[in-house]
LUMZASE-548610 format. One record per atom (N, C-alpha, C): x negated, z, y negated; atom name. Coordinates in steps of 0.02 Angstrom, whole numbers. Each point is the difference from the previous one (the first is absolute). Layout:
% residues N
       px       pz       py    a
        X        Z        Y   CA
...
This chain:
% residues 412
       px       pz       py    a
     2484     2520     3729    N
      -19      -68      -45   CA
        1      -70       40    C
        4       13       44    N
       22      -70       51   CA
       65      -31      -31    C
       42       55        0    N
       82      -34       -9   CA
      -12      -33      -75    C
      -27       39      -51    N
      -26      -32      -64   CA
      -29      -53       -4    C
      -26      -25       31    N
      -28      -63        2   CA
       44      -58       33    C
       21       32       51    N
       58      -73       22   CA
       56        9      -50    C
       15       45      -30    N
       54       -6      -63   CA
      -33      -61      -53    C
      -62       13      -14    N
      -43      -52      -50   CA
        2      -83       21    C
      -28       15       81    N
        5      -63       18   CA
       74      -49      -17    C
       39       33       42    N
       71      -33       -3   CA
       21      -12      -75    C
      -12       37      -42    N
       21      -13      -87   CA
      -39      -69      -25    C
      -69        2       31    N
      -34      -78      -17   CA
       13      -46       35    C
       37      -10       63    N
       26      -48       28   CA
       59      -17      -24    C
       46       53      -15    N
       57      -38      -25   CA
        3      -24      -85    C
      -53       34      -37    N
      -15      -32      -74   CA
      -17      -81       12    C
      -73        2       44    N
      -13      -69       18   CA
       62      -48       29    C
       37       22       24    N
       60      -60       32   CA
       50      -12      -45    C
        8       43      -51    N
       52      -14      -62   CA
      -30      -56      -48    C
      -87       19       -2    N
      -30      -45      -43   CA
       11      -73       25    C
      -40       -4       55    N
       23      -68       28   CA
       68      -16       11    C
       44       39        2    N
       62      -47      -16   CA
       30      -15      -63    C
      -42       26      -34    N
       34      -24      -76   CA
      -45      -58      -10    C
      -47       -5       31    N
      -40      -59      -18   CA
       20      -69       30    C
       40       20       47    N
       32      -60       56   CA
       55      -14      -51    C
       41       44       -8    N
       56      -20      -17   CA
      -46      -19      -94    C
      -17       -5      -24    N
      -13      -31      -62   CA
      -28      -61       16    C
      -14      -19       60    N
      -49      -56       10   CA
       57      -52       29    C
       53       39       27    N
       56      -51       11   CA
       56       -1      -40    C
       -9       21      -73    N
       37      -10      -36   CA
        2      -58      -46    C
       41      -22      -50    N
       -7      -65      -39   CA
      -51      -10      -38    C
      -37      -60       10    N
      -67      -29      -19   CA
      -12      -35      -89    C
      -27       18      -50    N
       11      -39      -62   CA
      -55      -48      -15    C
        5      -76       -8    N
      -34      -48        8   CA
      -37        9      -46    C
      -80      -16       -2    N
      -36        0      -80   CA
       33      -55      -35    C
      -17       -4      -78    N
       13      -39      -46   CA
      -33      -53        1    C
       24      -69       -1    N
      -20      -63        4   CA
      -57      -15      -66    C
      -48      -17       19    N
      -53      -24      -57   CA
       35      -31      -65    C
      -35        1      -43    N
       39      -44      -57   CA
      -43      -69        3    C
       48      -71      -27    N
      -39      -49        9   CA
      -44       -1      -40    C
      -55      -46        5    N
      -44       -9      -10   CA
       -8      -25      -85    C
      -18       20      -43    N
       -3      -37      -69   CA
      -37      -64      -32    C
       16      -44      -16    N
      -42      -66      -15   CA
       23      -10      -76    C
      -57      -50       -5    N
       31      -19      -85   CA
        4      -58        3    C
       55      -59      -36    N
       14      -52        3   CA
        4      -24      -75    C
        5      -72        6    N
      -12      -46      -57   CA
       63      -48        4    C
       52        2      -38    N
       61      -62      -21   CA
      -45      -54       -2    C
       -1      -50       41    N
      -25      -59      -29   CA
       58      -55      -23    C
      -39      -27      -49    N
       54      -56      -49   CA
      -39      -63       -7    C
       23      -59       27    N
      -23      -68      -11   CA
      -32      -22      -73    C
      -52      -11      -28    N
      -19      -33      -32   CA
      -39      -51       -8    C
      -24      -35      -67    N
      -50      -65       15   CA
      -57       21      -24    C
      -60       -9       24    N
      -63       22       -9   CA
      -38      -61       -2    C
      -76        2      -36    N
      -45      -54        2   CA
      -10      -24       71    C
      -11      -60        9    N
      -37      -35       64   CA
      -78       -7      -18    C
      -21       43       31    N
      -76       12        8   CA
      -44      -10       43    C
      -60      -55        9    N
      -31       -3       60   CA
      -76        8      -34    C
      -16       35       45    N
      -70       23       16   CA
      -58      -45       36    C
      -43      -32      -21    N
      -31      -59       22   CA
      -66       15      -11    C
      -62      -23       24    N
      -68        2       -8   CA
      -18     -100      -37    C
      -38       19      -62    N
      -15      -77      -36   CA
      -79        6      -16    C
      -13      -74      -13    N
      -77       11       -8   CA
        9      -29      -75    C
      -41       21      -28    N
      -16      -29      -81   CA
      -37      -50        8    C
       32      -53      -53    N
      -64      -53      -18   CA
       -4       -7      -69    C
      -48      -52      -29    N
        3       -7      -77   CA
       77      -43      -29    C
       -9       -6      -59    N
       56      -30      -38   CA
      -29      -80        6    C
      -60        3      -13    N
      -16      -79      -22   CA
      -75       17       30    C
      -25      -49       34    N
      -89       -8       32   CA
        8      -67        4    C
      -68      -10      -52    N
      -40      -68      -19   CA
      -68       -2       37    C
      -18      -49       20    N
      -65       12       23   CA
      -42      -57      -71    C
      -60       48       -5    N
      -44      -37      -66   CA
      -52      -36       31    C
       11      -89        3    N
      -27      -33       34   CA
      -55      -44      -47    C
      -69      -44       29    N
      -41      -34      -40   CA
       34      -46       12    C
       27      -44      -56    N
       29      -70       14   CA
      -59      -53      -11    C
      -64       22      -29    N
      -45      -65       16   CA
      -70       31       16    C
      -35      -26       14    N
      -77        9       39   CA
      -48        3      -34    C
      -24       56       11    N
      -67       21      -38   CA
      -40       73       33    C
      -42        7      -48    N
      -30       69       15   CA
       66       56      -33    C
       -8       44       16    N
       29       85      -20   CA
      -35       24      -47    C
       13       -5      -81    N
      -57       17      -28   CA
       31       82       -7    C
       27       52      -28    N
       25       48       -2   CA
       73        0       15    C
      -13       88       14    N
       98       20        1   CA
        0       47      -61    C
       63      -13      -41    N
        4       35      -62   CA
       79       59      -19    C
      -11       19       83    N
       52       43      -17   CA
      -11       71       59    C
       37       49      -12    N
      -14       62       45   CA
       39        0       51    C
      -26        1       67    N
       38       -9       55   CA
       48       73       16    C
       64      -29       10    N
       52       49       -3   CA
       46       37      -43    C
      -40      -43      -72    N
       24       27      -62   CA
       62      -70      -29    C
       33       19      -46    N
       52      -32      -12   CA
      -12      -72      -43    C
       19      -53       -1    N
      -13      -46      -28   CA
       71      -45      -15    C
       -2      -51      -59    N
       56      -14      -19   CA
      -25      -73       11    C
       58      -44       -3    N
       -8      -72       11   CA
       -4      -23      -39    C
      -51      -66       17    N
      -50      -25      -32   CA
      -70       11      -32    C
        2       78       35    N
      -78       24      -19   CA
      -59      -28       57    C
      -72      -10      -32    N
      -18      -29       37   CA
      -29       39       50    C
      -23       -3       53    N
      -22       41       64   CA
      -53       -3       26    C
      -21      -75        8    N
      -67      -23       34   CA
      -26      -63      -50    C
      -55      -26       -1    N
      -12      -66      -29   CA
      -69      -20       53    C
       25      -85      -17    N
      -44      -49       50   CA
      -24      -30      -29    C
      -71       -1       -8    N
      -61      -53      -19   CA
       42      -61      -24    C
        2        7      -85    N
       52      -72      -30   CA
      -46      -63        3    C
      -69       -2       -1    N
      -36      -60       -9   CA
       20      -52       20    C
       13      -12       64    N
        7      -75       26   CA
       80      -28      -31    C
       47       59      -15    N
       65      -34      -30   CA
        0        2      -73    C
      -54       29      -24    N
       -4       -9      -87   CA
      -25      -70      -11    C
      -55      -16       57    N
      -24      -66       -6   CA
       52      -54       13    C
       36       12       44    N
       61      -51       19   CA
       44      -14      -57    C
       16       48      -37    N
       38       16      -50   CA
      -37      -63      -67    C
      -53       27      -18    N
      -42      -32      -40   CA
       -9      -77        3    C
      -15      -29       75    N
        9      -64       36   CA
       76      -44      -19    C
       46       57        8    N
       65      -28       -7   CA
       23       -9      -81    C
      -20       56      -25    N
        8      -14      -76   CA
      -31      -79      -44    C
      -76      -17       40    N
      -28      -50      -18   CA
       55      -64       17    C
       -6       -8       49    N
       27      -63       26   CA
       90       -2      -44    C
       31       41        6    N
       54        7      -53   CA
      -20      -28      -68    C
      -57       17      -20    N
      -13      -19      -78   CA
       -9      -76        5    C
      -46      -30       53    N
      -25      -58      -10   CA
       82      -52       19    C
       14       30       48    N
       81      -42       14   CA
       53        0      -64    C
      -11       52      -27    N
       35       13      -68   CA
      -23      -47      -70    C
      -62      -22       10    N
      -40      -44      -51   CA
       41      -64       33    C
      -12      -14       57    N
       19      -47       22   CA
       71      -42      -13    C
       30       60       11    N
       90       -8      -31   CA
       16      -11      -58    C
      -52       26      -46    N
       15       -5      -72   CA
      -25      -72      -34    C
      -59      -29       45    N
      -23      -86       -2   CA
       58      -41       12    C
       39       18       67    N
       43      -35       24   CA
       73      -11      -40    C
        5       46      -27    N
       71      -13      -42   CA
      -11      -34      -69    C
      -62       20        4    N
      -23      -51      -82   CA
       -6      -68       16    C
      -26      -13       61    N
        2      -80       21   CA
       74      -26        5    C
       29       40       36    N
       62      -21       34   CA
       56      -10      -91    C
      -10       66      -41    N
       43       -8      -51   CA
      -39      -71      -45    C
      -37      -19       -9    N
      -29      -62      -38   CA
       18      -64       35    C
        2      -12       67    N
       16      -53       29   CA
       74      -15      -13    C
       37       62       15    N
       71      -13      -28   CA
        0      -28      -60    C
      -31       14      -59    N
       10      -12      -51   CA
      -21      -81      -22    C
      -45      -32       68    N
      -35      -60      -15   CA
       54      -60       29    C
       41       39       42    N
       38      -59       46   CA
       37      -42      -38    C
       40       44      -49    N
       68      -59      -49   CA
      -60      -57      -31    C
      -44       27      -32    N
      -37      -69      -24   CA
      -46      -49       44    C
        0       21       48    N
      -31      -50       54   CA
      -72        2       16    C
      -20       73      -31    N
      -79       -2       13   CA
       -4       26       72    C
       18       37       39    N
       -6        9       72   CA
       65      -25       44    C
      -10        7       43    N
       57      -18       54   CA
       32       75       38    C
       42      -47       28    N
       50       76       31   CA
      -36       39       47    C
      -45      -51       37    N
      -18       45       58   CA
      -69       32      -12    C
      -37      -10      -67    N
      -54       42      -46   CA
       59       79        3    C
       44      -16      -49    N
       50       47       -1   CA
       16       47       63    C
       26      -40       24    N
       13       41       81   CA
      -59       33       51    C
      -66      -23      -15    N
      -50       34       15   CA
      -20       69      -50    C
        2       -8      -50    N
      -24       52      -51   CA
       59       64       15    C
       68      -30       14    N
       51       55       22   CA
       -7       30       58    C
      -28      -38       51    N
      -16       28       70   CA
      -60       56       -4    C
      -57      -31      -42    N
      -48       46       -9   CA
       19       56      -29    C
       39       -5      -48    N
       27       65      -49   CA
       28       73       55    C
       45      -51       49    N
       43       70       47   CA
      -41       23       59    C
      -60      -76       16    N
      -50       49       49   CA
      -28       59      -39    C
      -23      -12      -49    N
      -59       56      -41   CA
       52       53      -19    C
       64        3        1    N
       45       47      -16   CA
        8       43       68    C
        5      -48       51    N
       -1       38       67   CA
      -53       43       23    C
      -72      -36      -15    N
      -45       48       17   CA
      -21       52      -57    C
       52        8      -48    N
      -31       63      -42   CA
       56       58       46    C
       66      -18       29    N
       30       43       15   CA
      -34       16       55    C
      -33      -23       57    N
      -32       12       33   CA
      -39       55        5    C
      -51      -18      -60    N
      -58       34      -12   CA
       43       86      -26    C
       35      -14      -48    N
       41       58       -9   CA
       13       60       52    C
       25      -34       57    N
       12       29       59   CA
      -66       27       48    C
      -36      -43      -22    N
      -63       38       24   CA
      -45       54      -34    C
       20      -21      -65    N
      -38       68      -57   CA
       60       69       26    C
       55        1       15    N
       31       38       14   CA
       -7       22       73    C
       -4      -21       34    N
      -25       16       68   CA
      -86       40       -1    C
      -40      -29      -29    N
      -72       25      -10   CA
       32       70      -48    C
       35        8      -46    N
       17       51      -29   CA
       27       69       42    C
       51      -25       35    N
       31       38       33   CA
      -57       33       65    C
      -59      -45       32    N
      -20       35       37   CA
      -63       39      -31    C
      -34       -7      -68    N
      -16       43      -22   CA
       18       63      -18    C
       67        6       -6    N
       39       59      -27   CA
        9       46       83    C
       12      -39       29    N
      -14       18       93   CA
      -70       43        9    C
      -42        0      -29    N
      -71       29        8   CA
       18       64      -27    C
       50        5      -43    N
       28       93      -17   CA
       70       30       36    C
      -12       18       67    N
       61       10       32   CA
       22       66      -32    C
       75      -22       11    N
       34       52      -33   CA
       53       28       39    C
       25       65      -18    N
       51       35       19   CA
       69      -46       -4    C
       36      -23       60    N
       52      -34      -12   CA
       60       75      -11    C
        5       40       -6    N
       37       51       11   CA
      -22       67      -35    C
       58       47      -31    N
      -24       57      -15   CA
      -15       49       78    C
      -39       34        4    N
       -8       41       44   CA
      -64       41       13    C
      -17       21       56    N
      -49       36       16   CA
      -62      -47       52    C
      -43      -21      -36    N
      -40      -49       52   CA
      -39       45       43    C
       -4      -33       64    N
      -46       52       46   CA
      -72      -32        6    C
      -17       20       58    N
      -90      -15       -2   CA
       -6      -63       29    C
      -69      -19      -42    N
      -11      -67      -10   CA
      -26      -23       63    C
        4      -58       29    N
        2      -17       70   CA
      -71      -38        7    C
      -36      -33      -56    N
      -61      -33        6   CA
      -43       25      -54    C
      -67       22        7    N
      -27       30      -47   CA
      -32      -57      -67    C
      -37       14      -36    N
      -27      -50      -51   CA
      -63      -39       26    C
        1      -42        0    N
      -54      -49       16   CA
       34      -38       64    C
       62       20       20    N
       20      -49       34   CA
       40      -84       -5    C
        2      -31       57    N
       10      -70      -21   CA
       52        2       16    C
       57      -12      -53    N
       82      -20       26   CA
       41      -61       -8    C
       31      -12       37    N
       46      -66        4   CA
      -62      -44       45    C
       38      -69       26    N
      -40      -49       26   CA
      -10      -65      -24    C
       15       -4      -56    N
      -15      -64      -24   CA
       12       -5      -92    C
      -29      -38      -19    N
        4       -9      -86   CA
       64      -31      -29    C
       33      -21       44    N
       81       -7      -15   CA
       39       31       25    C
      -16       65       21    N
       51       46       38   CA
       61       10      -66    C
       66      -19       32    N
       59       -6      -52   CA
       20       67       26    C
      -28       62       36    N
       45       58       37   CA
       18       20       61    C
       24      -71       38    N
       12       -1       60   CA
      -30       45       54    C
      -81      -11       -9    N
      -40       27       21   CA
      -38       59      -15    C
       21       44      -60    N
      -28       23      -35   CA
      -21       59       16    C
      -54       47        0    N
      -13       57       22   CA
       27       70      -12    C
       21       44       34    N
       36       61      -18   CA
      -55       26      -31    C
       12       45      -67    N
      -44       38      -16   CA
       15       86       -6    C
       52       -1      -14    N
       52       63       -6   CA
       56       -9       20    C
       47       62       -5    N
       67        9       -5   CA
       19       48      -59    C
       54      -44      -37    N
       43       45      -49   CA
       62       17        6    C
       27       73       15    N
       59       31       28   CA
       37       17      -57    C
       67       -3       -9    N
       46       28      -36   CA
       46       58       38    C
      -16       73      -15    N
       27       41       31   CA
       57       43      -34    C
        8      -11      -52    N
       62       24      -51   CA
       42      -63      -17    C
       76        1       26    N
        6       40       51   CA
      -18      -39       72    C
       12       39       48    N
      -28       -6       72   CA
       78      -24       30    C
      -25      -33       63    N
       54      -13       48   CA
      -12       37       62    C
       64       53       26    N
        4       22       75   CA
       29      -49       60    C
      -19      -20       35    N
       30      -37       50   CA
       19       26       64    C
       61       -7       23    N
       18       37       38   CA
       54      -36       58    C
       36       22       58    N
       31      -41       29   CA
       70       40       39    C
       56      -20        0    N
       35       10       34   CA
       29      -35       69    C
       15       56       52    N
       16      -59       54   CA
       63      -33       -6    C
       20      -69       50    N
       42      -33      -26   CA
       48       38       35    C
       12       21       49    N
       72       46       24   CA
       -3       46      -41    C
      -44       39      -32    N
       38       35      -48   CA
       30      -17      -72    C
      -30      -59       -1    N
       22      -37      -82   CA
       66      -29       29    C
        6      -33       64    N
       71      -15       20   CA
       61       53       12    C
      -32       52        9    N
       58       51       17   CA
       16       25      -76    C
      -41      -11      -47    N
       31       41      -75   CA
       42      -58      -32    C
      -13      -71       13    N
       30      -45      -16   CA
       88       11       30    C
      -11        6       61    N
       56       -2       33   CA
       37       71      -20    C
      -48       43      -27    N
       47       78      -10   CA
       34      -24      -67    C
      -32      -41      -37    N
       38       -2      -73   CA
       44      -45        6    C
       13      -44       37    N
       59      -49       29   CA
       48       46        5    C
        3       56       54    N
       37       48       14   CA
       23       54      -47    C
      -29       10      -51    N
        2       41      -57   CA
      -23       65        9    C
      -36        2       50    N
      -41       70        4   CA
      -67        0      -47    C
      -14      -52      -17    N
      -68       -8      -46   CA
       16      -44      -51    C
      -45       15      -68    N
       11      -27      -47   CA
      -69      -25      -30    C
      -39      -55       20    N
      -75      -10      -26   CA
      -10      -27      -50    C
      -43       25      -42    N
       -2      -22      -70   CA
      -45      -64        7    C
       13      -40      -73    N
      -36      -66       -8   CA
      -68       25       -7    C
      -58      -65        8    N
      -54       18       29   CA
      -38       53      -71    C
       -2      -49      -53    N
      -25       29      -67   CA
       27       86      -13    C
       55       20       18    N
       17       73       12   CA
      -32       46       53    C
      -32      -35       52    N
      -31       43       46   CA
      -54       41      -22    C
        0       69      -20    N
      -52       31        4   CA
      -49       36       40    C
      -58       -8       -8    N
      -50       16       62   CA
      -35       72      -41    C
       -8       44       69    N
      -50       54      -52   CA
      -33       23       55    C
      -85      -13      -24    N
      -45        9       36   CA
      -44       71       17    C
      -18        7       49    N
      -36       63       22   CA
      -64      -21       19    C
      -52       44      -17    N
      -76       -6       17   CA
      -19       24       43    C
      -51      -22       20    N
      -21       19       73   CA
        1       61       10    C
      -16       49      -51    N
       -4       70       -2   CA
       72       38       -5    C
       40      -54       -7    N
       63       41       -4   CA
       32        5      -56    C
      -36       -9      -61    N
       39        8      -61   CA
       28      -63      -15    C
       50       21      -31    N
       49      -63      -31   CA
      -36      -23      -61    C
       15      -69        0    N
      -20      -36      -60   CA
       31      -15      -41    C
      -21       17      -80    N
       41        4      -43   CA
       39      -45      -22    C
      -11      -73       -2    N
       28      -45       -3   CA
       33      -37       35    C
       66       -9        3    N
       54      -32       48   CA
      -35      -86        1    C
       22      -35       60    N
       -3      -57      -24   CA
       77      -45       25    C
       -1      -72       -6    N
       48      -39        3   CA
        2      -43       51    C
       32      -15       54    N
        9      -52       51   CA
       -3      -77      -39    C
      -57      -14        6    N
       13      -95      -33   CA
       -9      -62       58    C
       -8       15       49    N
        6      -40       52   CA
       27        0       72    C
       34      -30       28    N
       33       14       69   CA
       -7      -76       36    C
      -45        5       53    N
      -16      -57       33   CA
       82      -40       34    C
       22      -55        5    N
       49      -39       25   CA
        4      -11       72    C
      -51        9       30    N
      -38      -22       62   CA
      -13       70       36    C
       -5        2       69    N
      -25       57       37   CA
      -65      -23       35    C
      -50       43      -20    N
      -64        1       35   CA
        2      -28       55    C
      -35      -55       47    N
       16        3       65   CA
      -40       27       49    C
      -67       38      -40    N
      -41       34       42   CA
       18       77        6    C
       37       15      -62    N
       18       94        5   CA
       76      -22       -1    C
       46      -28        5    N
       63       16        3   CA
       19       33      -67    C
      -15        0      -60    N
        9       47      -55   CA
       18      -65      -62    C
       16       37      -41    N
       25      -43      -72   CA
      -59       40      -35    C
      -50      -52      -49    N
      -23       26      -60   CA
       30       19      -47    C
      -41       63      -47    N
       34        8      -55   CA
      -53       34      -49    C
       25      -25      -54    N
      -72       30      -45   CA
       48       26      -82    C
      -32       45      -22    N
        0       30      -60   CA
      -45        6      -26    C
        8       -4      -72    N
      -35       10      -71   CA
       -4       76      -18    C
      -57       24        8    N
      -14       72      -34   CA
      -60       19      -69    C
       32       12      -44    N
      -59       18      -44   CA
      -57       42       17    C
      -47      -14      -45    N
      -46       44       18   CA
      -68       -6      -38    C
       25       31      -60    N
      -21       26      -67   CA
      -60       20        2    C
      -19       51       42    N
      -41       35      -14   CA
      -56      -21       51    C
       21      -56       32    N
      -39      -27       69   CA
      -16       42       42    C
       38       57       31    N
        8       59       42   CA
       -2      -39       83    C
       31      -65       -4    N
        2       -4       51   CA
      -46      -94        9    C
      -36        9       70    N
      -25      -73       13   CA
       20      -34       54    C
      -21      -82      -12    N
       30      -38       54   CA
      -20       22       56    C
       22      -13       61    N
      -11        5       64   CA
        6       81       27    C
       25       54      -41    N
       37       47       37   CA
       39       16        0    C
       13       34       68    N
       71        5       43   CA
       43       66      -31    C
       50      -16       -2    N
       56       60      -50   CA
       64      -16       41    C
       27       77       -9    N
       72        9       24   CA
       47      -11      -63    C
       48      -42       24    N
       55      -36      -47   CA
       72       43       -4    C
       51       -6      -38    N
       71       11       21   CA
       26      -49      -66    C
       38      -41       53    N
       58      -50      -34   CA
       59       22      -15    C
       11        7      -63    N
       79        9       -5   CA
       30      -70       18    C
       35        8       44    N
       30      -86       14   CA
       77        5      -13    C
       44       37      -30    N
       46        8      -14   CA
       59       54       36    C
       44       22        8    N
       36       40        9   CA
       39       15       62    C
        1       37       42    N
       54       18       62   CA
       55       33      -20    C
       35      -19       23    N
       78        5      -25   CA
       25       62       49    C
       57       41      -20    N
       35       59       43   CA
      -57       24       50    C
      -41       35       -7    N
      -46       35       29   CA
        7       79       27    C
      -52       23       41    N
       16       90      -19   CA
      -72       12       15    C
       -6       56      -60    N
      -77       10        3   CA
       28       57       29    C
      -56       24       61    N
      -11       68       29   CA
      -56       24       15    C
      -12       66        0    N
      -56       35        3   CA
      -47      -25       46    C
      -56       -3       18    N
      -32      -44       60   CA
        0       70       43    C
       10       67       10    N
       -2       42       32   CA
       73       13       43    C
       43      -55      -40    N
       75       14       32   CA
        7      -77       65    C
      -38      -37       -9    N
        6      -49       57   CA
      -57       12       58    C
        7        1       51    N
      -26       26       51   CA
       -7      -80       56    C
      -20       -7       57    N
      -16      -57       22   CA
        1       36       64    C
       25      -46       72    N
      -30       16       57   CA
       -2      -66       30    C
       21       -9       64    N
      -14      -66       43   CA
       53      -47      -29    C
       65       28      -17    N
       65      -60      -23   CA
      -23      -15      -53    C
      -55       21      -57    N
        8      -14      -60   CA
       -4       63      -57    C
        2      -22      -60    N
       35       52      -52   CA
       43       15        2    C
       28       58        3    N
       74       39      -37   CA
       -1       61      -48    C
       52       41      -11    N
       10       32      -43   CA
       51       52       30    C
      -19       57       -8    N
       60       62       22   CA
       48       -4      -61    C
       77       24       15    N
       42      -22      -62   CA
       34       71       -2    C
       36       38      -25    N
       32       44        1   CA
       77      -21        3    C
       37        9       53    N
       72      -39      -27   CA
       48       25      -26    C
       52      -16       -3    N
       65       54      -29   CA
        6       62       43    C
       -6       -2       48    N
       27       71       41   CA
      -73       41       15    C
      -43       -8      -38    N
      -62       30      -16   CA
      -42        4       79    C
       10      -70       21    N
      -58        3       80   CA
      -24      -75      -27    C
      -60        7       26    N
      -65      -57       -6   CA
       16      -65       37    C
        5      -40      -52    N
      -15      -79       46   CA
      -48      -28      -13    C
      -33      -49       51    N
      -47      -48       -6   CA
        9      -60      -31    C
       -8      -38      -52    N
        8      -57       -8   CA
      -74      -45       -3    C
       17      -56       28    N
      -81      -21        4   CA
       12      -64      -64    C
      -76        7      -29    N
        9      -29      -66   CA
      -65      -74        9    C
       14      -20      -47    N
      -58      -50      -29   CA
      -50        1      -55    C
      -61       27        1    N
      -39       37      -28   CA
      -61      -31       20    C
      -11      -47      -52    N
      -88      -42       22   CA
      -32       -3      -73    C
       13       21      -60    N
      -42       -2      -60   CA
       16       80      -33    C
      -62       21      -35    N
      -12       62      -15   CA
        6       -2      -72    C
       34       45      -49    N
        5      -12      -79   CA
      -31       78       -7    C
      -52       10      -26    N
      -30       74       -9   CA
       12       47       57    C
       25       44      -18    N
       16       59       63   CA
       63      -31       35    C
       43      -58      -10    N
       40      -16       35   CA
       26      -46       48    C
       27      -17       36    N
        4      -49       53   CA
       61      -31      -38    C
      -20      -80      -14    N
       66      -37      -12   CA
       45      -19       66    C
       63       16        9    N
       49       11       57   CA
       28      -88      -35    C
       19      -29       41    N
       27      -64        4   CA
       66      -25       33    C
        9       62       48    N
       44       -8       38   CA
       18       79       46    C
       53       10       16    N
        8       65       60   CA
       41       40      -53    C
      -10       19      -68    N
       47       47      -21   CA
       49      -35      -27    C
       34       77      -38    N
       69      -32      -46   CA
       -1       39      -35    C
       26      -12      -82    N
        9       33      -68   CA
        7       63       28    C
      -32       47      -19    N
       35       76       -5   CA
      -24       53       79    C
      -24      -52       38    N
      -38       44       60   CA
      -39       44      -26    C
       10       55       32    N
      -52       56       -2   CA
      -73       15       49    C
      -49      -32      -37    N
      -47       -7       46   CA
      -47       66       12    C
      -15        6       54    N
      -36       86        6   CA
      -79      -18      -17    C
      -22       21      -40    N
      -71        9      -25   CA
      -58       60       14    C
       39       46      -11    N
      -34       86       41   CA
       39       26       60    C
      -28       38       33    N
       16       46       66   CA
       17      -59       55    C
      -43      -58        2    N
       23      -54       51   CA
      -16       24       68    C
      -61       61        3    N
       -6       24       67   CA
       69       45       24    C
       48       12      -41    N
       51       29       50   CA
       59      -44        6    C
       -9      -63      -23    N
       65      -41       -6   CA
       -6      -54       68    C
       54        0       29    N
       -3      -43       55   CA
       55      -47       -4    C
       27      -48        9    N
       64      -38       25   CA
       60       56       29    C
       62       -4      -25    N
       37       32       -1   CA
       -6       85        9    C
      -52       27      -26    N
       -2       58      -26   CA
       14       29      -63    C
       58       72      -17    N
        5       -9      -55   CA
      -30       50      -46    C
      -14      -22      -72    N
      -64       31      -19   CA
       55       20      -79    C
      -49       23      -48    N
       30       31      -64   CA
      -40      -43      -44    C
       30      -52      -32    N
      -32      -29      -45   CA
       -8       27      -70    C
      -49      -14      -44    N
       -5       19      -63   CA
      -45      -66      -37    C
       11       10      -75    N
      -23      -66      -11   CA
      -98       23       -7    C
      -17      -70       25    N
      -77        2      -29   CA
      -27      -13      -65    C
      -69       63        4    N
        0      -21      -69   CA
      -94      -29       17    C
      -14      -36      -39    N
      -80      -15       26   CA
      -39       25      -27    C
      -69        0       26    N
      -27       67      -20   CA
      -58      -21      -66    C
      -16       54      -39    N
      -26      -10      -66   CA
      -68      -44        6    C
       -7      -20      -50    N
      -83      -37       18   CA
      -49       29        3    C
      -51      -11       23    N
      -59       36        2   CA
      -45        6      -72    C
      -19       49       -2    N
      -21        8      -69   CA
      -69      -43      -12    C
      -24      -17      -52    N
      -56      -47      -14   CA
      -39       37        5    C
      -56       -6       47    N
      -80       45      -18   CA
      -25       12      -67    C
      -10       52      -19    N
       -8       12      -68   CA
       36       11      -64    C
       72      -14       27    N
       51       19      -52   CA
       33       76       19    C
      -30       35       62    N
       31       47       30   CA
        7       62      -46    C
       52       18      -35    N
        6       54      -65   CA
      -31       61       31    C
      -36       32      -66    N
      -20       54       15   CA
       40       56       28    C
      -16       48       48    N
       58       72        1   CA
       -1       39      -58    C
       59       23      -23    N
       17       51      -51   CA
      -35       55        6    C
      -39       19      -57    N
      -44       78        5   CA
       52       47        3    C
      -29       34       29    N
       34       69       31   CA
        7       50      -62    C
       78        8        8    N
       28       55      -46   CA
      -67       73      -10    C
        4       14      -65    N
      -65       63      -20   CA
       40       54       29    C
      -26       42       53    N
       32       67       29   CA
       23       57      -59    C
       37       26       10    N
       12       42      -37   CA
      -26       67        8    C
      -13       26      -67    N
      -25       60       -5   CA
       18       74       32    C
      -23       34       31    N
       43       54       53   CA
       23       41      -63    C
       54       19       16    N
       13       63      -52   CA
      -23       68        5    C
      -23       28      -58    N
      -18       59        1   CA
       38       51        1    C
């Protein structure tokens, strides 16, 4: 038994030694390197220069097209208001009435004085004519004729003065009916019935009392500003051929309401100041905006986009493809050797979902849009054409799922 046990132990040691030797020989043999990872995949677009509209986003404030004060031009007691506050009124429509008694009496007095002086003039004319007939026969002297002619001229002058006084009295009487100077919306009255307006019985309007304001809000003005530096940069770019500025009456202005909704009626630029505002360092501009439904009100702040012209030979690059660091904006481009290059770019203006790149790229550059996390300058990548994602479905327009096909009847 002992001899059999020794033989078994010897055989086990021999098998273990052979196995260990085989393992060492395998470890010392030639090694096969693991395969290299494939280059990361990226999506690219080949950019080409193009002309795009030059659009500037700004903030403006609405103001009425016309605004006129309704003023009491004669003194007296305010008797009544004849319009509805906040309603549309027409030019010449009576809005207020002032007590006309004093001015009616003035008119009657002026008419009486005119009638008296007209009678005096008629008598002077008859006398002067008769004396001129009697002069040739020696019945009157030349002095008498001269005196009668002078009396006629004096009477005629008094009549003309009386006619002017009548016109003034009639005008003042007409001012007791205060009318609207323009078409528009009449505002709230400033004085109530029974108040005394004006400051004298001969007030010609210089010290008239404000009764209300009428504003015309169709069309409207939208006032905004552009910094002088930006305006000069645009004009320099035009001189260099990089920008084409439109004529003033061709600059279209689109407004967005405070809630972000677009306003349906575009406007047109109609005024550009010739000087820079010393207080703000900006140039004042104004656009005329249709307001047929009177949906916009003066004093409202709105966001507007002004299409000032065209930018020449620029690149439209998706916003996700433009990266930024401490050195500024840059894009990653796939070179001819399939390696990534960094290109610093000038991209300061957005247009929709794209950046407008005015410098740093060349025609045909393949800009990386997707897979940026696996791309780095100098690294080899596998490029394919990038496709923009489909637009998000509009809520409420999601198609209903197709009905399931009926199950087939089991075979019998």
